DOKOL-234512 format. One line per 8 residues: number of its first residue (from 1); their letters; for each residue x, y, z of C-alpha. Coordinates in steps of 0.001 Angstrom, whole numbers, plus 524288, in hexadecimal, padded with zeros to 5 digits. Each point is the difference from the previous one (the first is absolute). Layout:
<mimars>
NUM	a	X,Y,Z  ...
</mimars>
This chain:
<mimars>
1	mnkdirfa	7757B,8B877,9CF6B  80E67,7FD9D,7FD47  8099B,80999,7FA33  7FFE7,7FA35,7F23E  7F139,80118,7FED9  80028,80DED,80528  80A74,803A4,7F62E  7F874,7F9E0,7F4AE
9	llmvvslf	7F38E,80734,803CC  80773,80CB4,80109  8053E,7FE47,7F232  7F25C,7FD49,7FA91  7FA1D,80BCA,806C4  80B28,808A4,7FB78  7FE7E,7FBCE,7F1E4  7F150,80222,80068
17	avsanaap	80117,80D54,80637  8099D,80512,7F5E9  7F952,7FA50,7F3ED  7F204,8034F,803E6  8004A,80C5C,7F7D1  805A9,7F9D1,7F3C3  7FE59,807CF,7F398  7F509,7FC49,7F6AF
25	maysvnsd	80085,7FA91,7F243  7FCD9,8094B,7F4E3  7FE4A,80038,7F14B  807D0,80872,7F6BC  80330,800DE,7F175  80D7B,801A4,7F9E7  7FAFE,80A1E,7F674  80D6F,80347,7FA7A
33	svtgdsly	8029D,7F26A,7FABC  8038F,7FF74,7F192  7F8AD,7F30F,7FEF1  7F31C,8059D,804CF  7F981,8017C,80D23  7FF9A,7F4C7,809A1  7F8F0,7FEA2,80CE5  807EE,7FC7A,80C0C
41	linletga	7FC89,7FC73,80DEA  80A18,8064F,808E7  8038C,7FD52,80E11  80135,80DD1,8055E  808BC,7FB63,80B0E  80A64,7F970,7F7B6  7FDD5,80513,7F22F  7FE87,7F220,7FAC3
49	eqhkgkld	7F780,7FF60,7F3CA  7F71D,7F59F,7FA46  7FD37,80178,7F17B  7F172,7FDFD,7FDE6  7FF1C,8024C,7F15E  7FFCB,80988,7F4AA  7F56A,80A65,7FF93  7F9BB,7FB3A,7F37E
57	tgiearsd	7F245,7FFD3,7FA5F  80346,7F4EB,7F6D2  7FF69,80A06,7F519  808F2,80AA3,80512  809A7,80129,80B33  80039,80BBE,808EF  80C82,807E7,7FF2C  7FED7,80B73,80981
65	teglafsp	7F7D5,7FC2D,80BC2  801D2,80B58,80964  7F695,7FD03,80B23  7FA02,7F481,80745  7F520,7FFB1,80A1D  7F63C,7F696,805F8  7F1A9,803B3,7FF66  7F827,7FF8D,80CC0
73	gpdsrlwg	7F609,7F619,8047C  7FEC4,7F13F,800B2  801D5,7FEF4,7F138  80C91,807DC,80025  8080A,7FF63,7F389  80D8E,804A1,7FC38  7FFAB,80B06,7F603  80A8B,8064C,7F7C8
81	iddaagtl	800FE,80C7B,7F81F  80862,8008A,7F3BF  805AB,80C95,7FA98  80313,7FACC,7F27A  7F2B4,7F9D2,7FD6B  7F81F,80A0C,807AD  7F7F7,7F591,806D3  7FBA4,7FAF1,80D3C
89	fpinpsng	7FF25,7F151,8016F  7FE45,7F543,80A34  80B64,7F6A2,80175  80004,7F1C2,803DB  809DB,80055,80B4C  8036C,7F1AD,7FE5D  80557,8013C,7F226  7FF42,80E46,7FBA4
97	sinwreei	7F5FB,7FD71,7F56C  7F660,80A89,7FB9F  7F280,7FDF1,7FA26  7FFB5,809F6,7F4F1  7F11A,8005F,800CD  8010E,80634,80D76  8097F,80AC1,7FC3A  7FB1E,80DDD,801F1
105	qlpsefha	8048F,80AEB,7F728  804B7,80C47,806BC  7FB23,80D32,7FAFE  80648,803FD,7F31F  80887,80A6A,80678  80891,7F51F,8058B  8027A,7F964,7F2F4  808C8,809EA,7F93F
113	dggndfgm	80E52,7FE4D,8030A  8007E,7F8C6,80CEE  8082F,80649,80A89  7F4E9,7FF87,809E0  80789,7F73F,80964  7F35C,7FCA1,806CD  7FE5F,7FD88,80E74  7F3B9,7F884,803C1
121	tfacdgsl	7F844,7FBCD,80C03  7F24E,7FBF6,803EF  7F85D,80636,80B1F  7F6E7,7F8CC,80936  7F3E3,804DC,7F8BB  8048F,7F9E2,7F340  804E3,80C92,7F9D8  80C94,7FEA6,7F841
129	yftsvktq	809A4,80B3C,80101  80B72,801F7,7F6D7  80A06,80A9D,7FD9A  806E7,8047B,7F3B3  80D92,805D8,80056  7FD99,80575,7F279  7F4FD,808C5,804D8  803A6,80051,80E90
137	slyrrdpd	7F1C2,7FCF6,802C2  7F791,7F6A0,807D5  7F4E5,7F86A,7F9AA  7F519,7F762,8051A  7F839,7F517,7F9CD  7F351,7FE57,8075A  7F954,7F2D1,801F8  7F657,803A9,7F52A
145	gsfvivga	80B55,80075,7F659  800FE,80EB2,7FE17  80D2E,806F8,7FFE7  801B4,80D6A,8064E  80B78,808D1,802F4  8015E,80395,80E65  801FF,80E96,8015F  80696,8076E,7F507
153	sgslgvni	809AC,7FB11,7F5FB  80DB4,800D5,805A1  7FB30,801EA,80DE8  8092D,7F5B6,8059B  80B4C,808F1,7FCC6  809DC,7F502,8013D  803CA,7F3AC,7F88C  7F906,7F4F1,80709
161	saiaaign	80014,7F263,7FA0E  7FC4B,7F82C,80C1B  7F3D6,80170,8087D  7F96E,7F825,80AC6  7F2D8,80186,806AB  7FBD0,7FB90,80D82  7F499,80103,8095A  7F20D,804D1,7FFC7
169	ptklfglg	7FED9,80B46,7FD69  80AE3,7FE69,7F61D  80D8B,8054F,80298  8087A,800CD,7F3DF  80ED7,80093,80001  80981,801FA,7F4DC  80E86,7FDE5,7FE24  8076D,809CE,7F7C1
177	nglysngs	80969,7FB94,7F583  80E0C,7FF4C,80488  80799,804E8,7F439  7FD82,8078B,7F390  80407,7F9DD,7F325  80CB3,807D3,8007A  80391,7FA0B,80D33  7FD59,80BE7,80875
185	idspnlys	7F7D3,7FECB,80C64  7F14C,800A5,7FDBD  7F6B9,7FE81,80BAB  8034D,7F3EA,80837  7F5DD,8037F,80A46  7F375,7FA6E,80596  7F3D7,80849,7FD96  7F1E9,7FFE6,80451
193	idltlgtt	7F662,802AD,7F4F5  7F34A,8079C,80177  7F4E8,7F81C,7FA00  7F7F4,80C0A,7FCFA  80A19,80984,7FAC5  809F7,7F65B,7FAD1  80AE2,80776,806D9  80B94,7FAD6,8079F
201	lkigalgl	80576,802C2,80D76  80DF8,7FBCF,802A3  80120,7F722,80BE2  80EA8,7FE4D,7FF85  80BD9,7FB47,7F87D  80355,7F194,7FF37  80DB9,802FB,8048C  80B6B,80918,7FE70
209	pgefkyne	801E6,8060F,7F276  804DE,7F567,7F6D9  7FE91,7F525,80A24  7F5E3,7F895,7F811  8032D,800D8,7F18C  7F4EE,7FB1F,7F782  7F7A2,80460,7F4A7  7F223,7FB6B,80257
217	aglafdse	7F9E5,7F757,80A4D  7F47C,7F7DC,80479  7F89D,80267,80CBC  7F673,7F7D7,80800  7FA8B,7FE31,80DA8  7FFB9,7F2B9,80673  7F47D,7FADC,807D6  805A5,80576,80CB4
225	gglwaitd	80164,80DDF,7FAC4  80E8F,7FF3C,7FD06  8044C,80796,7F402  8097E,7F9A4,7F674  80701,80486,7F3C4  8080A,7F99E,7F564  808FA,80894,7F7DB  80409,7FEFB,7F1C9
233	rsqvnnqk	80EB7,80201,7FEF5  801C3,7FA7E,7F257  804CD,80D56,7FB74  80939,80124,80BA3  80AD6,7F733,7FAE7  7F5CB,7F557,7FDF8  7FF67,7FD37,80E96  7F66A,7F6BE,80670
241	sqilsinv	7F3A5,805C7,805C6  7FFC9,803F2,80E51  7F4FA,7FC47,8092F  7FCC9,80AA8,809C9  7F77A,80100,80C0F  7FAD9,80DE3,8012B  7FBAB,8072B,80C4A  7F318,8062B,7FC08
249	angtatli	80115,80A47,80ABB  80C91,80659,7FB35  80366,7F997,7F2FE  80CEB,7F9FE,80417  803A3,7F32D,7F991  8071D,7F40D,80510  80707,7F71A,7F670  7FB3A,7F21C,80237
257	aetqnevg	80592,7F872,7F478  803C4,80037,7F1A5  7FA24,7F770,7F585  808B8,7F493,7FCDD  7FE6E,7FE1B,7F161  7F7F0,809B0,7F831  800C8,80EC5,7FE56  7F5DB,80A01,7FBCE
265	yeslaigp	7F52E,7FDF3,80A03  7F751,80C07,800D1  7F315,7FA77,804C8  7FBC4,7F988,80CA3  7F3B9,7F8E5,80471  7FEEA,7F918,80D17  7F176,7FDC3,801FD  7F27E,80640,7FF7C
273	pamcslqa	7FE39,80DA2,805EB  80360,7FF88,80E7E  7F913,804F8,80C1E  7F2FA,801F6,7F901  7F7F2,7FE8A,80C64  8072A,80AA0,80792  7FC3A,80E52,8007D  80C55,805B0,8060F
281	evedafpm	80B2A,80816,7FAF5  80A8F,7F73E,7FA5D  80AC0,8066B,807DB  7F875,7FDDC,80CAB  7FA6E,7F2A8,7FD38  80C4B,7F9D8,7FA9C  80C16,80582,806A8  80B85,7FAA0,7F8A7
289	iptlnmag	80797,7F629,807F6  80E7D,7FF1E,7FCB7  80339,7F314,7F984  80CB5,7F89F,7FEB6  805E7,7FB37,7F366  8057A,7F238,7FF21  80D19,803B0,805E7  7F935,806F5,80B1E
297	risailfl	7F765,7F450,802BF  80B73,7F6AF,80041  806F5,80922,8096D  7F3E3,8008A,80892  7FF1B,7F12B,80028  80E35,7FEA0,803E8  7FE6C,80A6A,80A82  7F415,7F943,805D9
305	mlagmlil	806B7,7F2CE,7FF9F  80C05,80593,806B6  7F7A8,80681,80A5A  7F8C4,7F34E,80275  80C8C,7F83E,8011E  80590,809A7,809C3  7F39E,7FF53,80830  7FFEE,7F132,7FFDA
313	rrryi	80E72,7FF7E,80326  7FE11,808A7,80BEF  7F4B6,7F7A3,804CB  8070B,7F30A,7FE92  80DD0,8035F,80463
</mimars>
């Protein structure tokens, strides 16, 4: 095998090794848009967005979609929850359309003045969990359609507008809001949530105080157990949303990318509930592996190429 072929193979292997853990694609809604909510497919590695369509029933458009999540099973569907309309609804991911006949009304307590800033996720057993900032409480919709509060009203004790479930038995995680409406620091931390008491346990802060400035967020696990967040910074000088990879063991976040066009993303859905066949603790079963952002990957590629060239040069001098 001559030197040119060896060098070409080295480049291919290097590229494959670095890009093997590429970030997934995810859905989100720009719920702060003055023209109404739209569904986007986002590349979590680059922040590039694909507009899929307006969230519209054909009769009425959604205007405050706070949460997105995929239901479990082979017939998985993308669902949204809207604070203004007080409804749950399945969404056609190809164009954002909603069949109004399939909308589900939330209990009347969520219809008053909005301000719930819902977080939403499905568990492996089909249960739908959602949080309300307004009441600082966790709720569950069982597969039979009944709604129940988990624990006591206000038991979360913190403003959480983003949640994500994983595993079997279910582990539930929540992300605290970053800023209060007056701009002061709220609770930019990762929490575990007790599914019996509806209480929270702080895992850790995303970063240093003020490092990640955002209002609300979206949270989701990928199929490999990696935890992702997207932050709404529309009230922070109208900045683009940040895409974060979060270490579930200690709560620390790594900035991966920023969205390229839209602002106001505060929901995130990657796929159906992950790791449903496993019975282990999330922290033990899915140790978080550090990932590189695009700049880091390019640097790694260049480093591997340089190392290969030096090795080949030494062998053929």
